[in-house]
C-alpha beads as a LAMMPS data file, in Angstrom:
LAMMPS data file: protein, C-alpha beads

110 atoms
109 bonds

1 atom types
1 bond types

-500.0 500.0 xlo xhi
-500.0 500.0 ylo yhi
-500.0 500.0 zlo zhi

Masses

1 110.0

Atoms # bond

1 1 1 -157.265 -269.242 -246.605
2 1 1 -156.740 -267.839 -249.938
3 1 1 -159.295 -265.589 -250.804
4 1 1 -160.125 -263.401 -253.473
5 1 1 -162.857 -260.927 -254.937
6 1 1 -164.367 -262.643 -258.044
7 1 1 -167.873 -260.157 -258.508
8 1 1 -169.708 -257.901 -257.212
9 1 1 -173.759 -257.755 -257.988
10 1 1 -177.052 -256.421 -257.218
11 1 1 -177.431 -257.806 -252.908
12 1 1 -181.290 -256.790 -252.914
13 1 1 -183.531 -257.717 -250.839
14 1 1 -180.296 -257.556 -248.221
15 1 1 -178.295 -254.707 -249.651
16 1 1 -177.928 -252.511 -252.399
17 1 1 -174.815 -254.722 -253.189
18 1 1 -173.355 -257.970 -252.495
19 1 1 -169.393 -259.112 -253.120
20 1 1 -168.699 -262.931 -253.863
21 1 1 -165.297 -263.576 -252.670
22 1 1 -163.712 -266.596 -253.633
23 1 1 -162.328 -268.433 -250.914
24 1 1 -160.046 -271.657 -250.904
25 1 1 -162.478 -272.671 -254.244
26 1 1 -165.400 -271.800 -252.267
27 1 1 -168.073 -268.723 -252.880
28 1 1 -168.595 -266.505 -249.631
29 1 1 -171.245 -263.857 -250.372
30 1 1 -170.858 -260.360 -248.394
31 1 1 -172.606 -257.605 -247.808
32 1 1 -171.226 -254.257 -246.139
33 1 1 -173.311 -251.866 -244.507
34 1 1 -172.911 -248.392 -243.682
35 1 1 -173.269 -248.918 -239.565
36 1 1 -173.572 -251.949 -237.671
37 1 1 -177.294 -250.882 -237.080
38 1 1 -177.521 -251.249 -240.680
39 1 1 -176.130 -254.412 -240.127
40 1 1 -178.210 -255.528 -237.833
41 1 1 -181.768 -254.389 -239.348
42 1 1 -181.303 -256.358 -242.274
43 1 1 -179.775 -259.409 -239.869
44 1 1 -183.459 -259.253 -238.801
45 1 1 -185.025 -259.162 -241.587
46 1 1 -183.734 -262.723 -242.049
47 1 1 -185.882 -265.608 -240.652
48 1 1 -183.281 -267.341 -238.510
49 1 1 -184.851 -271.028 -239.210
50 1 1 -185.957 -270.261 -242.839
51 1 1 -183.354 -267.815 -244.365
52 1 1 -185.563 -268.204 -247.776
53 1 1 -187.505 -265.583 -246.194
54 1 1 -185.634 -262.361 -245.807
55 1 1 -188.661 -259.628 -245.017
56 1 1 -191.433 -260.099 -247.300
57 1 1 -189.243 -261.373 -250.019
58 1 1 -188.769 -265.286 -250.645
59 1 1 -185.158 -266.015 -252.198
60 1 1 -184.550 -269.326 -253.863
61 1 1 -180.916 -270.476 -252.349
62 1 1 -178.854 -272.267 -254.751
63 1 1 -177.357 -274.465 -251.658
64 1 1 -178.087 -274.488 -248.132
65 1 1 -177.969 -270.777 -246.920
66 1 1 -175.772 -270.004 -243.355
67 1 1 -175.677 -266.541 -242.060
68 1 1 -173.021 -264.671 -240.032
69 1 1 -173.239 -260.830 -238.774
70 1 1 -170.694 -259.166 -237.208
71 1 1 -170.351 -254.911 -237.078
72 1 1 -171.133 -253.878 -240.718
73 1 1 -170.903 -257.098 -242.326
74 1 1 -173.542 -259.778 -243.126
75 1 1 -171.687 -263.003 -244.548
76 1 1 -173.315 -265.550 -246.432
77 1 1 -172.321 -269.158 -247.487
78 1 1 -174.285 -271.880 -249.575
79 1 1 -171.705 -274.783 -249.590
80 1 1 -171.318 -277.291 -247.139
81 1 1 -167.633 -277.449 -246.606
82 1 1 -167.044 -277.689 -243.323
83 1 1 -163.282 -275.949 -243.372
84 1 1 -165.275 -272.895 -244.622
85 1 1 -168.054 -273.153 -242.038
86 1 1 -165.555 -273.134 -239.660
87 1 1 -163.273 -270.718 -240.676
88 1 1 -166.463 -268.066 -241.187
89 1 1 -167.477 -268.910 -237.561
90 1 1 -163.873 -268.181 -236.206
91 1 1 -164.089 -265.155 -238.203
92 1 1 -167.520 -263.897 -237.559
93 1 1 -168.603 -265.755 -234.601
94 1 1 -171.820 -267.963 -234.182
95 1 1 -174.164 -267.502 -237.420
96 1 1 -177.356 -266.475 -236.341
97 1 1 -179.563 -267.931 -239.225
98 1 1 -179.260 -271.430 -241.027
99 1 1 -181.361 -272.838 -243.564
100 1 1 -182.449 -276.807 -243.479
101 1 1 -180.893 -279.427 -246.306
102 1 1 -182.873 -279.537 -249.047
103 1 1 -182.836 -280.755 -252.648
104 1 1 -181.346 -278.330 -253.680
105 1 1 -177.780 -278.268 -255.774
106 1 1 -174.194 -277.309 -254.673
107 1 1 -173.086 -274.101 -255.572
108 1 1 -170.634 -274.217 -258.572
109 1 1 -166.836 -274.057 -257.013
110 1 1 -165.350 -270.697 -258.000

Bonds

1 1 1 2
2 1 2 3
3 1 3 4
4 1 4 5
5 1 5 6
6 1 6 7
7 1 7 8
8 1 8 9
9 1 9 10
10 1 10 11
11 1 11 12
12 1 12 13
13 1 13 14
14 1 14 15
15 1 15 16
16 1 16 17
17 1 17 18
18 1 18 19
19 1 19 20
20 1 20 21
21 1 21 22
22 1 22 23
23 1 23 24
24 1 24 25
25 1 25 26
26 1 26 27
27 1 27 28
28 1 28 29
29 1 29 30
30 1 30 31
31 1 31 32
32 1 32 33
33 1 33 34
34 1 34 35
35 1 35 36
36 1 36 37
37 1 37 38
38 1 38 39
39 1 39 40
40 1 40 41
41 1 41 42
42 1 42 43
43 1 43 44
44 1 44 45
45 1 45 46
46 1 46 47
47 1 47 48
48 1 48 49
49 1 49 50
50 1 50 51
51 1 51 52
52 1 52 53
53 1 53 54
54 1 54 55
55 1 55 56
56 1 56 57
57 1 57 58
58 1 58 59
59 1 59 60
60 1 60 61
61 1 61 62
62 1 62 63
63 1 63 64
64 1 64 65
65 1 65 66
66 1 66 67
67 1 67 68
68 1 68 69
69 1 69 70
70 1 70 71
71 1 71 72
72 1 72 73
73 1 73 74
74 1 74 75
75 1 75 76
76 1 76 77
77 1 77 78
78 1 78 79
79 1 79 80
80 1 80 81
81 1 81 82
82 1 82 83
83 1 83 84
84 1 84 85
85 1 85 86
86 1 86 87
87 1 87 88
88 1 88 89
89 1 89 90
90 1 90 91
91 1 91 92
92 1 92 93
93 1 93 94
94 1 94 95
95 1 95 96
96 1 96 97
97 1 97 98
98 1 98 99
99 1 99 100
100 1 100 101
101 1 101 102
102 1 102 103
103 1 103 104
104 1 104 105
105 1 105 106
106 1 106 107
107 1 107 108
108 1 108 109
109 1 109 110
């Protein structure tokens, strides 16, 4: 898998900052926390069955949100590429939250 950092910007409501990584033409959002407990607390705010609900915030994702958490990292992937999903699952373990397919537009390729 080829991967490169594409951009960083505001990560609210999950983190102070998020990093967009372009992995084989797919955007993957990465949130890094100071400790594993901090990442676990952020993950606990995400509704596992409807990740548009994050704590008291409602987020309109452009795509189909899937979240993984491992150690100090939370990863968000909004696409549908099965190879990317499989790679993220192999790296991060099973996803802990996933939105339902709906009438959302696909994210633009990076």
